[in-house]
C-alpha positions, 0 to 999 in steps of 0.5 A: 448328777455326774455319775462320778463325784466324791472321793476316787483314790487311785489304787496302788499296786501291792508287791512282795518283797520279792517284787513280785504283785501281791494279789491278796495284799491289792485286794486288801487295800480295795476292801479298805478302799470301799469300806472308806465310803469311796465314792470309786476307784482308779487302777492302774493311775500313777500312783499304782507304778502303772510304768513298771507293770507289764501289759499282761500285769496290767490287763491280768490285774485290771481284770481282777480288780473289777471281779473284786469289786463286783459293781459296788463302786464305779471302776476307772480303769487307767488306760495311759500308754505310749502307744495308742495301741495299748492305750486301746488294748488296756480300755478294752481290758477295762470294758470287759472288767466292767469298768465304767469309765477309762482315764487316757493321757492325750497322745503324745504322738498326736499333740499337733493333730487335734481331729486325729486326736478326737478320732483316737478317743471317739473310737475308743468310747465306741469300741468300748462304750466306756465314758472318757476321762481325758488326762491333761498332764504337763510333759514329760509325763503328758503333752500339757495340752492347751485348756482351749483346746482340751474344751474343744475335744469335750465339744467335739467327741460325745464320749468325753465326760470328764478330764483330769486337769494336771497342770499346775494351778489346778484351781485357775486352770479348773475355772478356766476349763469349766467356763470354755467347756460349758456343759460338754464336761460332766466333771473335772477333777484336779490332780496332785494328790489332793493337796489343793483340794479345798480351792479345786472344790470351791472352783466347781471341782465334783470331788478329788483323786488322791493316793489311798492312804487315808481316804476315810478322811478325804471322804469326810472332808468332801461331804463336809464341803458338800453339805456347806460346811466349808469350815470343817472341810477346811479344818479336816484339810489343814490337819492333813495337809502335813501328811500330804506334804510328805506323801508329795516327796516320797509318793508310792513309798509314803503311801505304803508306808502308812498303809503298812502302819496301818495294818492293811498291808504286810509289805511296802516294797515299791518298784517305781524310782524314787527317795527312800524313807530313812530312820528319821523320815520314819520317825517323822511319819510316826509323828504326824500319823500319832497327830492324827490318831484321834481322827484315823484309826492307826490299825485296819 
């Protein structure tokens, strides 16, 4: 059995209205995610607004999250960075925080040098003792490494146990990568916030890595699928899809708006650029949440 399987939400960074990090708010979201039955947690990911955090903020929050989790569920540290040096630094911080796995984007500078990329992942695994989750994202976030090259890395680097495949169509790519990598990988995960989770699970994905605002519904959805109740999983997926579609447009702002509506956080401030919800969007969100009220508590 793979150590990482099930629902692994991306933990957002919660901020005060001033833009400073709200540590208590972030901890409250973590506690909600654990209580909701998550199989693990990821921090920082794109949904954590990691590219707006300073180096010191990332390291401090990684340390705090490790302390707050206290070994209750697996911790996947996001160690992607614009430089290989920073990626190694963040991975080391995760190791000190007792993370079990480091999720790392394929480095841009090594796009045409697969042996050097293999050495990069091999060295991080050796120096931290953590398993590696190779994050393969298309440009501009990543380099969109061809699947045969991802599979070759998985076969050549003992420390690569997982891949998060971010390119579309995720289902097809999960199938192809699983075929190419064989037993070199414990699990392949998709991206896109859980919007294709049923297709991904049907193709052999071991779980999903969505945003966290409806964690308990994702947990139940995956549980139904894994115990053979595909129709039940699809029913729940179809109930949640309108909210996930809205989340695709507003990303961090939608996640935090829902967390605030549910009483999990006090402030929905977002550092990252992107469209804000207007009055009509807030009314639409309220309508969507009302339609989920029989299966999702409005308050925490």
